[in-house]
N, C-alpha and C positions, 0 to 999 in steps of 0.2 A: 388659627386658634379656635377652640371650641368654647362657646359661652353657654351658660345655663338659660339665659333669657332671650338671646338674640341669635338669628342666623344672619350672616353678613355676606353679601355678594357684591363684587365690584367689577363692572364691565362697561365698556363704552363711556368712560368718564362719569358713570353714575354709580354711587354707592347705595345699595338697597339694604336697609336694616329691617328685619322682620321679627316682631315679637313672637316667640315660638311656643309659649306655654298656653296655647288656646284652651286646652282642657281644664286649666286652672284659672281661666279668665284673665290670664296675663297680669296677675297681681304683681305689684312691685316689691318683690322680696329683697332682702339685704343685698344680694348679688347684683340686682338690677342697678342700684345706685352707684356701684363701682363700674359695672360693665358699660353702661351708656356713655359716660364721659370718657372712659378709656378708649372706646371704639371711635367716637367722634373726634377726639383730640388726635388720635393716631392717623385718621384719614386726613385731617387738616395739616398736621405736622409734616406728613410725607407727601402732601399735595397729590393724594391718591385718587381723587375724584374732583369733579367740578360742581356737583350737586349731590345732595343726600335725600333719599326717600325713606320715610319710616312708615311701614305698614304693619299689619297684624294678622293673626290667625284665630280661628274659632268664632264663636258667636259674638263676642265683644272685643273691641279694641283693647281696652284695659279697665279692670274694676278698681284701679287705683292702688293705694298703699296697702301692702299686705300686713296683717296683724303682727307678723313676726318682727317687723321693723320697730313696732312700738315696745317690744319686749327685749330688743337686742341692744339697747343703749344708743341707737342711732336717731331717735326721735325725741323731741322735747315732750317730756311727760310730767307727771305730777311729782312733787317732792315727797319722797317716801317718809311716812310717819315713823318716828323713832330712829331715823337715820342719824348717825354720829358725825356725818360730814357737814361742814358749815354750809348753810343754805345759799349764800351769795356765790360761793365758789362752784357749787353744784349747778346753779343757774347759769353761771358763766360758761361752764362746760356744755350745758344743753344748748346755749345760744350758738356756740361753735359748731355743734352737731347739726343744728338747723341750717346754718349758713352753708355747711357742706352739702346738705341735701339740695338747697337752692342752687348751688353751683353746678349740680348734676344736670340741671335744665338750662341754666344760663349759658352753658357751653354751646347750646344750639344757636344762640344769638351771636356768640363770640367768634365762631369759626368763620372762615373766609368764603365759604360757599353757602348758597341757599339750602334750606331744609324744608321739604314738603311732607306733610302728614296726610296719609290716606286712612280715614276713620270709618270703621263699620261697627254697628251695634253700639254698646255703651262706651262712653268716654267719661269716666267717673273719677271724681276726686283728684288724685295726683295726675291722672291722665289729662285733665283739663290744664293743670299746671304745665305739663310737658308740651301739649299741642299749642298752647298759647305762646310758647317760646319759639315755635316754628315760624317760618316765613309765610307759608301758605297752608291752608287746610282744605281738604276735600272730604266729602262724606257720602255714604250710602243713604237711601231713603229711610232705612230703619235705624239710623244712627241717632244718638241723643247725647246731650251733655248735662252733667249734674255736678254742682258744687256740693259734693257729698259731705264735706266737713261739718256743715251746719247741722246735718242730720245725726252727727256723732257727738254733738255738744262742743265743738271747737271751731275756731276761725281758720279758714284756709290760709296757709302760711308758706307755701313753697313757690309762689309766683303767680297765683291766679289773679289777685287784685291789681298788683302793679301793671300787669299786662292787659287784662281784660278791660280795664278802665280806658284803654286806648282802642279796644276792638269792638266794644258794645256800647250802646246808649246807656247813660248813667241810670236812668229809671229802671230799665229792664235788668241791668246787671244787679242792681240792688234787690229787685224782686227775687232773682235767682239765688243771690247770696243769703238773703234772709229766710227764704221759704224752703230751699232745697228742692224746688220743682225741677222737672226735666225740661230742657230746651230741645225740641225736636229739630231734626236736620233742616226741614223746609223753613222753619222759623229762623234758624241760625243763618240760612242763606239770605233771607229777607233782611236780617240785621247786619249782614256783612261779615259774620264770623267765619263762614266757609265760602270758598270760591264757587263751588258747584256741587250739585247733588246728583247721584246716579242710582239707577234701579238696582244694580248688582255690584258686588265687590269687584268682579272681573272687569266690568266696564269702567269702574272708578280707577283701578290700577292701570288699565290700558291708557286712560287719559293722563293720569299723573306721570306715567313713564314718558308719554309723548311730550308733556310740558318739560320734564327733566331733560329730554333729548334736545329740545329747543334751547334750553338754558346752556347745556353743555357745548353747544355749537358757537356760543358767543364768547367774546374775549373774557377769560377768567379774571383778568385785572379789572376790566370795566364792570363786571358783575360784582366783584368784591367791593369796588368803590361804591357801587349803587347800594349794596347792603349796609355798608358803613354809614353812608349818608342818610339813608332812610331811618336807621336806628338812632342816629344822632339828631335828626330833625324831630323825631318823636319826643325826645327828651329835652329839647332846647328851644329857644325862641327862633323866629324866622331870621332875625339879624344874626344870631349865633350860627345858624345853619348856613347862611350865605357866606359868612366869613370862613367857616370851616371848609366848605367845598372849594373856595378860592385857594386856600392853603393846600388842600389835598391835590387839586389839579396842578398846582405849581410843581409838585413833586412827582405825581404819577402819570400825568398826561403824556401820551407817547404817539403822536400822529405819524411819526416816521416808521412805526412798527405795526401796531394793531389796526389803526385807521387805514393805513396804506394797504394792509392785507384785506380789510373789509371792502375797500373800493375795488381792489384788483379782483377779488372773488366775484363781486357783482358784475364787473365788466366781462369776466371770463365765464360767467354763469355756472359757478361751482360753489361748493361749501367752503367757507373760509377756514384756514388752518392756523389756529392761534396756539402759541406756546403755553404750556401749563404754568401755574404759579410755581415759584421755587419752594422746595421743602424748607420748613422753618429750622433755623439753627438753634441748637440747645444753648441755653445760657451758660456762660463760663462761671467757674468757681464752685 
């Protein structure tokens, strides 16, 4: 399938999504918000890959929300003066639209495989929302992050704060949120927002793909369980996390299959061969 905003390549259990509108700064046009969750959910539903890599083209990773979204009825805007529609109902509809935008990025957390982001140049506004929902972030030396919404007279609302509060120290996050200043890649590395920084985009992609290959060689069920547990632990107490992993392991732990294969592969000095996750069944009704 051809997409306006993405090129999609799936090989070696790795799905590589590339933002393709580099000449237009990969702004998030209305089609973007449909295509991203559609692509990611399709990969997950069909168990088509064991890891997803998101990279980009052009000078910047993404300049964030395109202005066309604000005029297409897909974004929470101001109440039109003189409108004959009842204000409360209009606002209820705008809230639903905003939740839909949020879900376009939340899917990156919800899918069963890890998502790795390779960021070059500017990661601005909505791109911060998107990459903060990924499992890991990698950057080039010229990369920078901007909570751009404050520079536009609004509060970031598609996922930046709920996630960055777990990824950055509070004081520094507040400075970025209130001032709209750039966070350079090297400082982002020091603060733990990105895993590593590279001199070139080619070097970054080579590394990210190598990490993806390492992930793809592991048991997909164990990786899925790890992602679920990490996200759950982030949002719950230690006691809740311990209780949930005990329940999860009771149902998912399979020493007679994946662990046996891991031990056998080690003894035979070969790469283990694990079965893929099963495709998701569509809900009945």
